[in-house]
Jmol script that loads the backbone (N, CA, C; Angstrom):
load data "model"
ATOM      1  N   MET A   1      74.830 138.070  99.309  1.00  0.00           N
ATOM      2  CA  MET A   1      75.022 138.704 100.578  1.00  0.00           C
ATOM      3  C   MET A   1      74.073 139.567 100.959  1.00  0.00           C
ATOM      4  N   GLY A   2      73.500 139.601 102.145  1.00  0.00           N
ATOM      5  CA  GLY A   2      72.567 140.679 102.710  1.00  0.00           C
ATOM      6  C   GLY A   2      73.114 141.656 103.462  1.00  0.00           C
ATOM      7  N   LYS A   3      72.244 142.763 103.690  1.00  0.00           N
ATOM      8  CA  LYS A   3      72.731 144.002 104.408  1.00  0.00           C
ATOM      9  C   LYS A   3      71.908 143.915 105.688  1.00  0.00           C
ATOM     10  N   PHE A   4      72.565 144.243 106.732  1.00  0.00           N
ATOM     11  CA  PHE A   4      71.941 144.269 108.055  1.00  0.00           C
ATOM     12  C   PHE A   4      72.399 145.451 109.063  1.00  0.00           C
ATOM     13  N   LEU A   5      71.383 145.958 109.617  1.00  0.00           N
ATOM     14  CA  LEU A   5      71.513 147.319 110.382  1.00  0.00           C
ATOM     15  C   LEU A   5      71.606 146.648 111.995  1.00  0.00           C
ATOM     16  N   ALA A   6      72.707 147.013 112.533  1.00  0.00           N
ATOM     17  CA  ALA A   6      72.906 146.691 113.971  1.00  0.00           C
ATOM     18  C   ALA A   6      72.368 147.993 114.900  1.00  0.00           C
ATOM     19  N   VAL A   7      71.546 147.899 115.712  1.00  0.00           N
ATOM     20  CA  VAL A   7      71.301 149.046 116.638  1.00  0.00           C
ATOM     21  C   VAL A   7      71.768 148.690 118.117  1.00  0.00           C
ATOM     22  N   LEU A   8      72.677 149.486 118.600  1.00  0.00           N
ATOM     23  CA  LEU A   8      73.080 149.269 119.927  1.00  0.00           C
ATOM     24  C   LEU A   8      72.339 149.824 120.937  1.00  0.00           C
ATOM     25  N   ASN A   9      71.799 149.174 121.996  1.00  0.00           N
ATOM     26  CA  ASN A   9      70.970 149.648 122.976  1.00  0.00           C
ATOM     27  C   ASN A   9      71.625 149.697 124.395  1.00  0.00           C
ATOM     28  N   GLY A  10      71.696 150.773 124.923  1.00  0.00           N
ATOM     29  CA  GLY A  10      72.385 150.795 126.333  1.00  0.00           C
ATOM     30  C   GLY A  10      71.441 150.741 127.392  1.00  0.00           C
ATOM     31  N   ALA A  11      71.739 150.095 128.438  1.00  0.00           N
ATOM     32  CA  ALA A  11      70.950 149.810 129.643  1.00  0.00           C
ATOM     33  C   ALA A  11      71.183 150.853 130.596  1.00  0.00           C
ATOM     34  N   ALA A  12      72.293 151.599 130.618  1.00  0.00           N
ATOM     35  CA  ALA A  12      72.842 152.444 131.675  1.00  0.00           C
ATOM     36  C   ALA A  12      71.996 153.685 131.651  1.00  0.00           C
ATOM     37  N   ASP A  13      71.714 154.278 132.916  1.00  0.00           N
ATOM     38  CA  ASP A  13      71.112 155.581 133.013  1.00  0.00           C
ATOM     39  C   ASP A  13      72.142 156.453 133.095  1.00  0.00           C
ATOM     40  N   ASN A  14      71.960 157.851 133.130  1.00  0.00           N
ATOM     41  CA  ASN A  14      72.961 158.946 133.102  1.00  0.00           C
ATOM     42  C   ASN A  14      73.895 158.704 134.366  1.00  0.00           C
ATOM     43  N   ALA A  15      73.419 158.265 135.404  1.00  0.00           N
ATOM     44  CA  ALA A  15      74.367 158.067 136.530  1.00  0.00           C
ATOM     45  C   ALA A  15      75.373 157.044 136.300  1.00  0.00           C
ATOM     46  N   ASP A  16      74.943 155.951 135.707  1.00  0.00           N
ATOM     47  CA  ASP A  16      75.945 154.914 135.379  1.00  0.00           C
ATOM     48  C   ASP A  16      76.988 155.346 134.351  1.00  0.00           C
ATOM     49  N   LYS A  17      76.411 156.214 133.424  1.00  0.00           N
ATOM     50  CA  LYS A  17      77.469 156.595 132.368  1.00  0.00           C
ATOM     51  C   LYS A  17      78.513 157.381 132.895  1.00  0.00           C
ATOM     52  N   VAL A  18      78.260 158.172 133.982  1.00  0.00           N
ATOM     53  CA  VAL A  18      79.259 158.988 134.769  1.00  0.00           C
ATOM     54  C   VAL A  18      80.120 158.037 135.373  1.00  0.00           C
ATOM     55  N   LYS A  19      79.770 156.929 135.892  1.00  0.00           N
ATOM     56  CA  LYS A  19      80.750 156.047 136.570  1.00  0.00           C
ATOM     57  C   LYS A  19      81.923 155.564 135.745  1.00  0.00           C
ATOM     58  N   LEU A  20      81.818 155.719 134.485  1.00  0.00           N
ATOM     59  CA  LEU A  20      82.908 155.219 133.541  1.00  0.00           C
ATOM     60  C   LEU A  20      84.101 156.135 133.691  1.00  0.00           C
ATOM     61  N   THR A  21      85.311 155.547 134.143  1.00  0.00           N
ATOM     62  CA  THR A  21      86.450 156.130 134.095  1.00  0.00           C
ATOM     63  C   THR A  21      86.973 156.493 132.788  1.00  0.00           C
ATOM     64  N   GLU A  22      87.941 157.435 132.653  1.00  0.00           N
ATOM     65  CA  GLU A  22      88.515 157.760 131.347  1.00  0.00           C
ATOM     66  C   GLU A  22      89.174 156.624 130.813  1.00  0.00           C
ATOM     67  N   GLN A  23      89.936 155.796 131.742  1.00  0.00           N
ATOM     68  CA  GLN A  23      90.548 154.439 131.432  1.00  0.00           C
ATOM     69  C   GLN A  23      89.583 153.528 130.858  1.00  0.00           C
ATOM     70  N   GLN A  24      88.389 153.242 131.447  1.00  0.00           N
ATOM     71  CA  GLN A  24      87.281 152.377 131.066  1.00  0.00           C
ATOM     72  C   GLN A  24      86.885 152.863 129.625  1.00  0.00           C
ATOM     73  N   GLN A  25      86.760 154.157 129.431  1.00  0.00           N
ATOM     74  CA  GLN A  25      86.281 154.506 128.060  1.00  0.00           C
ATOM     75  C   GLN A  25      87.281 154.297 127.090  1.00  0.00           C
ATOM     76  N   SER A  26      88.521 154.551 127.422  1.00  0.00           N
ATOM     77  CA  SER A  26      89.684 154.247 126.510  1.00  0.00           C
ATOM     78  C   SER A  26      89.705 152.569 126.266  1.00  0.00           C
ATOM     79  N   GLU A  27      89.561 151.942 127.157  1.00  0.00           N
ATOM     80  CA  GLU A  27      89.582 150.462 126.939  1.00  0.00           C
ATOM     81  C   GLU A  27      88.556 150.029 125.996  1.00  0.00           C
ATOM     82  N   PHE A  28      87.442 150.556 126.220  1.00  0.00           N
ATOM     83  CA  PHE A  28      86.247 150.315 125.550  1.00  0.00           C
ATOM     84  C   PHE A  28      86.552 150.626 123.996  1.00  0.00           C
ATOM     85  N   MET A  29      86.968 151.781 123.687  1.00  0.00           N
ATOM     86  CA  MET A  29      87.270 152.262 122.392  1.00  0.00           C
ATOM     87  C   MET A  29      88.450 151.347 121.737  1.00  0.00           C
ATOM     88  N   ASN A  30      89.337 150.924 122.516  1.00  0.00           N
ATOM     89  CA  ASN A  30      90.369 149.948 121.997  1.00  0.00           C
ATOM     90  C   ASN A  30      89.753 148.736 121.595  1.00  0.00           C
ATOM     91  N   ALA A  31      88.872 148.480 122.567  1.00  0.00           N
ATOM     92  CA  ALA A  31      88.141 146.888 122.289  1.00  0.00           C
ATOM     93  C   ALA A  31      87.405 147.179 121.059  1.00  0.00           C
ATOM     94  N   TRP A  32      86.440 148.321 121.033  1.00  0.00           N
ATOM     95  CA  TRP A  32      85.757 148.390 119.753  1.00  0.00           C
ATOM     96  C   TRP A  32      86.600 148.347 118.465  1.00  0.00           C
ATOM     97  N   ALA A  33      87.733 149.173 118.388  1.00  0.00           N
ATOM     98  CA  ALA A  33      88.594 149.164 117.227  1.00  0.00           C
ATOM     99  C   ALA A  33      89.051 147.943 117.108  1.00  0.00           C
ATOM    100  N   ALA A  34      89.445 146.862 117.871  1.00  0.00           N
ATOM    101  CA  ALA A  34      89.907 145.613 117.729  1.00  0.00           C
ATOM    102  C   ALA A  34      88.691 144.676 117.078  1.00  0.00           C
ATOM    103  N   TRP A  35      87.442 145.006 117.562  1.00  0.00           N
ATOM    104  CA  TRP A  35      86.313 144.112 117.031  1.00  0.00           C
ATOM    105  C   TRP A  35      86.000 144.660 115.407  1.00  0.00           C
ATOM    106  N   ALA A  36      86.161 146.074 115.266  1.00  0.00           N
ATOM    107  CA  ALA A  36      86.005 146.564 113.964  1.00  0.00           C
ATOM    108  C   ALA A  36      87.064 145.971 112.929  1.00  0.00           C
ATOM    109  N   GLN A  37      88.209 145.953 113.327  1.00  0.00           N
ATOM    110  CA  GLN A  37      89.411 145.320 112.566  1.00  0.00           C
ATOM    111  C   GLN A  37      88.968 143.764 112.241  1.00  0.00           C
ATOM    112  N   LYS A  38      88.752 143.095 113.264  1.00  0.00           N
ATOM    113  CA  LYS A  38      88.400 141.802 113.089  1.00  0.00           C
ATOM    114  C   LYS A  38      87.349 141.579 112.186  1.00  0.00           C
ATOM    115  N   ASN A  39      86.380 142.326 112.063  1.00  0.00           N
ATOM    116  CA  ASN A  39      85.224 142.198 111.278  1.00  0.00           C
ATOM    117  C   ASN A  39      85.158 143.296 109.963  1.00  0.00           C
ATOM    118  N   GLU A  40      86.290 143.806 109.683  1.00  0.00           N
ATOM    119  CA  GLU A  40      86.309 144.712 108.516  1.00  0.00           C
ATOM    120  C   GLU A  40      85.899 144.232 107.232  1.00  0.00           C
ATOM    121  N   HIS A  41      85.993 142.902 107.120  1.00  0.00           N
ATOM    122  CA  HIS A  41      85.506 142.281 105.819  1.00  0.00           C
ATOM    123  C   HIS A  41      83.917 142.401 105.716  1.00  0.00           C
ATOM    124  N   ALA A  42      83.228 142.500 106.790  1.00  0.00           N
ATOM    125  CA  ALA A  42      81.828 142.595 106.797  1.00  0.00           C
ATOM    126  C   ALA A  42      81.178 144.033 106.989  1.00  0.00           C
ATOM    127  N   LEU A  43      82.048 144.854 107.448  1.00  0.00           N
ATOM    128  CA  LEU A  43      81.562 146.213 107.795  1.00  0.00           C
ATOM    129  C   LEU A  43      81.301 147.052 106.652  1.00  0.00           C
ATOM    130  N   ILE A  44      80.044 147.480 106.186  1.00  0.00           N
ATOM    131  CA  ILE A  44      79.668 148.363 105.249  1.00  0.00           C
ATOM    132  C   ILE A  44      79.819 149.935 105.809  1.00  0.00           C
ATOM    133  N   ASP A  45      79.419 150.000 107.130  1.00  0.00           N
ATOM    134  CA  ASP A  45      79.502 151.191 107.865  1.00  0.00           C
ATOM    135  C   ASP A  45      79.825 150.838 109.134  1.00  0.00           C
ATOM    136  N   PRO A  46      81.019 151.254 109.775  1.00  0.00           N
ATOM    137  CA  PRO A  46      81.207 151.036 111.170  1.00  0.00           C
ATOM    138  C   PRO A  46      80.511 151.632 112.166  1.00  0.00           C
ATOM    139  N   GLY A  47      79.683 152.566 111.775  1.00  0.00           N
ATOM    140  CA  GLY A  47      78.544 153.110 112.693  1.00  0.00           C
ATOM    141  C   GLY A  47      79.171 154.406 113.247  1.00  0.00           C
ATOM    142  N   ALA A  48      78.317 154.896 114.184  1.00  0.00           N
ATOM    143  CA  ALA A  48      78.537 155.965 115.159  1.00  0.00           C
ATOM    144  C   ALA A  48      77.727 155.936 116.277  1.00  0.00           C
ATOM    145  N   PRO A  49      77.865 156.995 117.243  1.00  0.00           N
ATOM    146  CA  PRO A  49      76.919 157.123 118.324  1.00  0.00           C
ATOM    147  C   PRO A  49      75.724 157.739 117.895  1.00  0.00           C
ATOM    148  N   LEU A  50      74.617 157.565 118.667  1.00  0.00           N
ATOM    149  CA  LEU A  50      73.493 158.104 118.172  1.00  0.00           C
ATOM    150  C   LEU A  50      72.975 159.200 119.398  1.00  0.00           C
ATOM    151  N   PHE A  51      73.113 160.570 118.805  1.00  0.00           N
ATOM    152  CA  PHE A  51      72.742 161.538 120.000  1.00  0.00           C
ATOM    153  C   PHE A  51      71.520 162.484 119.369  1.00  0.00           C
ATOM    154  N   ARG A  52      71.142 163.464 120.177  1.00  0.00           N
ATOM    155  CA  ARG A  52      70.436 164.487 119.791  1.00  0.00           C
ATOM    156  C   ARG A  52      69.206 164.088 118.852  1.00  0.00           C
ATOM    157  N   LYS A  53      68.072 163.458 119.295  1.00  0.00           N
ATOM    158  CA  LYS A  53      67.252 162.825 118.578  1.00  0.00           C
ATOM    159  C   LYS A  53      65.782 163.535 118.489  1.00  0.00           C
ATOM    160  N   LYS A  54      65.254 163.423 117.279  1.00  0.00           N
ATOM    161  CA  LYS A  54      64.106 164.088 116.875  1.00  0.00           C
ATOM    162  C   LYS A  54      63.159 163.136 116.517  1.00  0.00           C
ATOM    163  N   LEU A  55      61.920 163.019 116.932  1.00  0.00           N
ATOM    164  CA  LEU A  55      60.891 162.519 116.388  1.00  0.00           C
ATOM    165  C   LEU A  55      59.930 163.092 115.501  1.00  0.00           C
ATOM    166  N   VAL A  56      59.779 162.731 114.295  1.00  0.00           N
ATOM    167  CA  VAL A  56      59.046 163.492 113.247  1.00  0.00           C
ATOM    168  C   VAL A  56      57.756 162.837 113.000  1.00  0.00           C
ATOM    169  N   THR A  57      56.690 163.677 113.108  1.00  0.00           N
ATOM    170  CA  THR A  57      55.276 163.045 112.861  1.00  0.00           C
ATOM    171  C   THR A  57      54.506 164.062 112.020  1.00  0.00           C
ATOM    172  N   ALA A  58      53.350 163.781 111.644  1.00  0.00           N
ATOM    173  CA  ALA A  58      52.605 164.838 110.877  1.00  0.00           C
ATOM    174  C   ALA A  58      52.208 165.933 111.693  1.00  0.00           C
ATOM    175  N   GLN A  59      52.478 165.963 113.108  1.00  0.00           N
ATOM    176  CA  GLN A  59      52.278 167.128 113.872  1.00  0.00           C
ATOM    177  C   GLN A  59      53.656 167.939 113.877  1.00  0.00           C
ATOM    178  N   GLY A  60      54.680 167.460 113.553  1.00  0.00           N
ATOM    179  CA  GLY A  60      56.079 168.246 113.751  1.00  0.00           C
ATOM    180  C   GLY A  60      57.039 167.354 114.114  1.00  0.00           C
ATOM    181  N   ALA A  61      58.116 168.046 114.688  1.00  0.00           N
ATOM    182  CA  ALA A  61      59.201 167.287 115.275  1.00  0.00           C
ATOM    183  C   ALA A  61      59.494 167.787 116.644  1.00  0.00           C
ATOM    184  N   GLU A  62      59.826 166.765 117.474  1.00  0.00           N
ATOM    185  CA  GLU A  62      60.061 167.054 118.943  1.00  0.00           C
ATOM    186  C   GLU A  62      61.217 166.107 119.310  1.00  0.00           C
ATOM    187  N   ASP A  63      61.862 166.528 120.427  1.00  0.00           N
ATOM    188  CA  ASP A  63      63.041 165.868 120.988  1.00  0.00           C
ATOM    189  C   ASP A  63      62.549 164.619 121.614  1.00  0.00           C
ATOM    190  N   PHE A  64      63.356 163.461 121.657  1.00  0.00           N
ATOM    191  CA  PHE A  64      62.900 162.426 122.265  1.00  0.00           C
ATOM    192  C   PHE A  64      64.186 161.604 122.913  1.00  0.00           C
ATOM    193  N   THR A  65      64.030 160.792 123.868  1.00  0.00           N
ATOM    194  CA  THR A  65      65.184 159.920 124.279  1.00  0.00           C
ATOM    195  C   THR A  65      64.620 158.367 124.201  1.00  0.00           C
ATOM    196  N   ASP A  66      65.666 157.569 124.044  1.00  0.00           N
ATOM    197  CA  ASP A  66      65.491 155.974 124.046  1.00  0.00           C
ATOM    198  C   ASP A  66      66.756 155.493 124.505  1.00  0.00           C
ATOM    199  N   SER A  67      66.850 154.060 124.210  1.00  0.00           N
ATOM    200  CA  SER A  67      67.987 153.321 124.658  1.00  0.00           C
ATOM    201  C   SER A  67      68.922 153.182 123.563  1.00  0.00           C
ATOM    202  N   LYS A  68      68.612 153.689 122.435  1.00  0.00           N
ATOM    203  CA  LYS A  68      69.441 153.385 121.468  1.00  0.00           C
ATOM    204  C   LYS A  68      70.757 154.369 121.464  1.00  0.00           C
ATOM    205  N   THR A  69      71.984 153.740 121.365  1.00  0.00           N
ATOM    206  CA  THR A  69      73.266 154.654 121.557  1.00  0.00           C
ATOM    207  C   THR A  69      74.213 154.535 120.379  1.00  0.00           C
ATOM    208  N   GLY A  70      73.917 153.628 119.299  1.00  0.00           N
ATOM    209  CA  GLY A  70      74.695 153.584 118.236  1.00  0.00           C
ATOM    210  C   GLY A  70      74.331 152.650 117.139  1.00  0.00           C
ATOM    211  N   TYR A  71      74.960 152.711 116.013  1.00  0.00           N
ATOM    212  CA  TYR A  71      74.475 151.767 114.904  1.00  0.00           C
ATOM    213  C   TYR A  71      75.843 151.132 114.179  1.00  0.00           C
ATOM    214  N   ALA A  72      75.502 150.324 113.305  1.00  0.00           N
ATOM    215  CA  ALA A  72      76.646 149.698 112.388  1.00  0.00           C
ATOM    216  C   ALA A  72      75.837 149.112 111.313  1.00  0.00           C
ATOM    217  N   ILE A  73      76.446 148.972 110.127  1.00  0.00           N
ATOM    218  CA  ILE A  73      75.845 148.333 108.987  1.00  0.00           C
ATOM    219  C   ILE A  73      76.820 147.192 108.469  1.00  0.00           C
ATOM    220  N   VAL A  74      76.380 145.869 108.607  1.00  0.00           N
ATOM    221  CA  VAL A  74      77.225 144.915 107.986  1.00  0.00           C
ATOM    222  C   VAL A  74      76.548 144.133 106.698  1.00  0.00           C
ATOM    223  N   GLU A  75      77.531 143.444 106.154  1.00  0.00           N
ATOM    224  CA  GLU A  75      77.036 142.472 105.175  1.00  0.00           C
ATOM    225  C   GLU A  75      77.383 141.067 105.525  1.00  0.00           C
ATOM    226  N   ALA A  76      76.451 140.195 105.229  1.00  0.00           N
ATOM    227  CA  ALA A  76      76.527 138.674 105.767  1.00  0.00           C
ATOM    228  C   ALA A  76      75.774 137.800 104.785  1.00  0.00           C
ATOM    229  N   GLU A  77      76.164 136.570 104.820  1.00  0.00           N
ATOM    230  CA  GLU A  77      75.402 135.648 104.046  1.00  0.00           C
ATOM    231  C   GLU A  77      73.896 135.402 104.662  1.00  0.00           C
ATOM    232  N   THR A  78      73.763 135.320 105.975  1.00  0.00           N
ATOM    233  CA  THR A  78      72.613 135.122 106.498  1.00  0.00           C
ATOM    234  C   THR A  78      72.098 135.975 107.798  1.00  0.00           C
ATOM    235  N   HIS A  79      71.106 136.173 108.176  1.00  0.00           N
ATOM    236  CA  HIS A  79      70.755 137.015 109.281  1.00  0.00           C
ATOM    237  C   HIS A  79      71.539 136.372 110.599  1.00  0.00           C
ATOM    238  N   GLU A  80      71.491 135.020 110.646  1.00  0.00           N
ATOM    239  CA  GLU A  80      72.192 134.504 111.794  1.00  0.00           C
ATOM    240  C   GLU A  80      73.817 134.681 111.681  1.00  0.00           C
ATOM    241  N   ASP A  81      74.332 134.771 110.463  1.00  0.00           N
ATOM    242  CA  ASP A  81      75.710 135.089 110.457  1.00  0.00           C
ATOM    243  C   ASP A  81      75.976 136.565 110.884  1.00  0.00           C
ATOM    244  N   ALA A  82      74.986 137.586 110.369  1.00  0.00           N
ATOM    245  CA  ALA A  82      75.177 138.824 110.939  1.00  0.00           C
ATOM    246  C   ALA A  82      75.179 139.067 112.295  1.00  0.00           C
ATOM    247  N   ALA A  83      74.247 138.222 112.963  1.00  0.00           N
ATOM    248  CA  ALA A  83      74.057 138.341 114.463  1.00  0.00           C
ATOM    249  C   ALA A  83      75.288 137.901 115.019  1.00  0.00           C
ATOM    250  N   ARG A  84      75.875 136.808 114.486  1.00  0.00           N
ATOM    251  CA  ARG A  84      77.158 136.171 115.120  1.00  0.00           C
ATOM    252  C   ARG A  84      78.289 137.206 115.069  1.00  0.00           C
ATOM    253  N   LEU A  85      78.373 138.072 113.993  1.00  0.00           N
ATOM    254  CA  LEU A  85      79.279 139.187 114.124  1.00  0.00           C
ATOM    255  C   LEU A  85      79.199 139.982 115.312  1.00  0.00           C
ATOM    256  N   PHE A  86      78.228 140.030 115.861  1.00  0.00           N
ATOM    257  CA  PHE A  86      78.118 140.955 117.110  1.00  0.00           C
ATOM    258  C   PHE A  86      78.094 140.302 118.427  1.00  0.00           C
ATOM    259  N   SER A  87      78.272 138.986 118.374  1.00  0.00           N
ATOM    260  CA  SER A  87      78.243 138.141 119.604  1.00  0.00           C
ATOM    261  C   SER A  87      79.293 138.485 120.517  1.00  0.00           C
ATOM    262  N   ASP A  88      80.459 139.035 120.016  1.00  0.00           N
ATOM    263  CA  ASP A  88      81.599 139.361 120.992  1.00  0.00           C
ATOM    264  C   ASP A  88      81.900 140.871 120.881  1.00  0.00           C
ATOM    265  N   HIS A  89      80.926 141.657 120.539  1.00  0.00           N
ATOM    266  CA  HIS A  89      80.963 143.164 120.379  1.00  0.00           C
ATOM    267  C   HIS A  89      81.198 143.713 121.785  1.00  0.00           C
ATOM    268  N   PRO A  90      82.171 144.622 122.140  1.00  0.00           N
ATOM    269  CA  PRO A  90      82.433 145.037 123.335  1.00  0.00           C
ATOM    270  C   PRO A  90      81.227 145.875 123.933  1.00  0.00           C
ATOM    271  N   HIS A  91      80.303 146.429 123.111  1.00  0.00           N
ATOM    272  CA  HIS A  91      79.157 147.185 123.653  1.00  0.00           C
ATOM    273  C   HIS A  91      78.418 146.150 124.591  1.00  0.00           C
ATOM    274  N   ILE A  92      78.110 144.877 124.346  1.00  0.00           N
ATOM    275  CA  ILE A  92      77.610 144.061 125.198  1.00  0.00           C
ATOM    276  C   ILE A  92      78.097 143.927 126.631  1.00  0.00           C
ATOM    277  N   ALA A  93      79.387 143.880 126.844  1.00  0.00           N
ATOM    278  CA  ALA A  93      79.998 143.675 128.054  1.00  0.00           C
ATOM    279  C   ALA A  93      80.260 145.125 128.689  1.00  0.00           C
ATOM    280  N   LEU A  94      80.042 146.242 128.179  1.00  0.00           N
ATOM    281  CA  LEU A  94      80.273 147.606 128.791  1.00  0.00           C
ATOM    282  C   LEU A  94      79.389 147.830 129.867  1.00  0.00           C
ATOM    283  N   MET A  95      78.166 147.398 129.813  1.00  0.00           N
ATOM    284  CA  MET A  95      77.074 147.609 131.015  1.00  0.00           C
ATOM    285  C   MET A  95      76.223 146.393 131.033  1.00  0.00           C
ATOM    286  N   PRO A  96      75.772 145.860 132.160  1.00  0.00           N
ATOM    287  CA  PRO A  96      74.912 144.854 132.327  1.00  0.00           C
ATOM    288  C   PRO A  96      73.525 145.394 131.591  1.00  0.00           C
ATOM    289  N   GLY A  97      73.034 144.445 130.736  1.00  0.00           N
ATOM    290  CA  GLY A  97      71.659 144.772 130.070  1.00  0.00           C
ATOM    291  C   GLY A  97      71.959 145.308 128.747  1.00  0.00           C
ATOM    292  N   ASN A  98      73.174 145.824 128.407  1.00  0.00           N
ATOM    293  CA  ASN A  98      73.423 146.371 127.024  1.00  0.00           C
ATOM    294  C   ASN A  98      72.881 145.322 125.985  1.00  0.00           C
ATOM    295  N   SER A  99      72.575 145.623 124.848  1.00  0.00           N
ATOM    296  CA  SER A  99      72.074 144.729 123.783  1.00  0.00           C
ATOM    297  C   SER A  99      72.264 145.289 122.386  1.00  0.00           C
ATOM    298  N   ILE A 100      72.225 144.322 121.525  1.00  0.00           N
ATOM    299  CA  ILE A 100      72.219 144.849 120.000  1.00  0.00           C
ATOM    300  C   ILE A 100      71.251 144.129 119.163  1.00  0.00           C
ATOM    301  N   GLU A 101      70.445 145.097 118.596  1.00  0.00           N
ATOM    302  CA  GLU A 101      69.422 144.475 117.601  1.00  0.00           C
ATOM    303  C   GLU A 101      70.063 144.303 116.384  1.00  0.00           C
ATOM    304  N   VAL A 102      69.705 143.302 115.535  1.00  0.00           N
ATOM    305  CA  VAL A 102      70.376 143.045 114.268  1.00  0.00           C
ATOM    306  C   VAL A 102      69.135 142.790 113.270  1.00  0.00           C
ATOM    307  N   LEU A 103      69.009 143.840 112.370  1.00  0.00           N
ATOM    308  CA  LEU A 103      67.700 143.948 111.600  1.00  0.00           C
ATOM    309  C   LEU A 103      68.330 143.653 110.175  1.00  0.00           C
ATOM    310  N   GLU A 104      67.411 142.828 109.548  1.00  0.00           N
ATOM    311  CA  GLU A 104      67.799 142.726 107.955  1.00  0.00           C
ATOM    312  C   GLU A 104      67.094 143.848 107.129  1.00  0.00           C
ATOM    313  N   CYS A 105      67.886 144.323 106.150  1.00  0.00           N
ATOM    314  CA  CYS A 105      67.702 145.334 105.213  1.00  0.00           C
ATOM    315  C   CYS A 105      67.596 144.831 103.884  1.00  0.00           C
ATOM    316  N   PRO A 106      66.464 144.312 103.482  1.00  0.00           N
ATOM    317  CA  PRO A 106      66.298 143.633 102.132  1.00  0.00           C
ATOM    318  C   PRO A 106      66.320 144.781 100.931  1.00  0.00           C
ATOM    319  N   PRO A 107      66.594 144.397  99.933  1.00  0.00           N
ATOM    320  CA  PRO A 107      66.597 145.483  98.790  1.00  0.00           C
ATOM    321  C   PRO A 107      65.117 145.961  98.517  1.00  0.00           C
ATOM    322  N   VAL A 108      65.213 147.398  98.212  1.00  0.00           N
ATOM    323  CA  VAL A 108      63.706 147.905  97.962  1.00  0.00           C
ATOM    324  C   VAL A 108      63.249 147.236  96.699  1.00  0.00           C
ATOM    325  N   PRO A 109      61.823 146.725  96.797  1.00  0.00           N
ATOM    326  CA  PRO A 109      61.229 146.377  95.486  1.00  0.00           C
ATOM    327  C   PRO A 109      61.182 147.481  94.619  1.00  0.00           C
ATOM    328  N   SER A 110      61.456 146.970  93.297  1.00  0.00           N
ATOM    329  CA  SER A 110      61.430 147.826  92.247  1.00  0.00           C
ATOM    330  C   SER A 110      60.201 147.751  91.496  1.00  0.00           C
TER     331      SER A 110
END
end "model"
wireframe off; spacefill off
backbone 0.3
color backbone group
């Protein structure tokens, strides 16, 4: 089994985020919970939102913004299997243009 990091990317700008009603947010959270339950066999870490970001370089740390809104970590036989786990993730349907990157996390060489 391999380990894979899923990075959720949001296409909405701040104005679009405000347009979500409380009911839409609740429906999304219910859909996410149903997705997580359906895929609990593969979830190593169900993930969390990504807020307050710092970019650290040799020059120091500074705030930054990007489209990454959340993450999850799953276990699957293949990269394709891991990607399939996210094919019906509710994040994709929340806003047009939302996407999920699925990255393989191979073991660290010893």
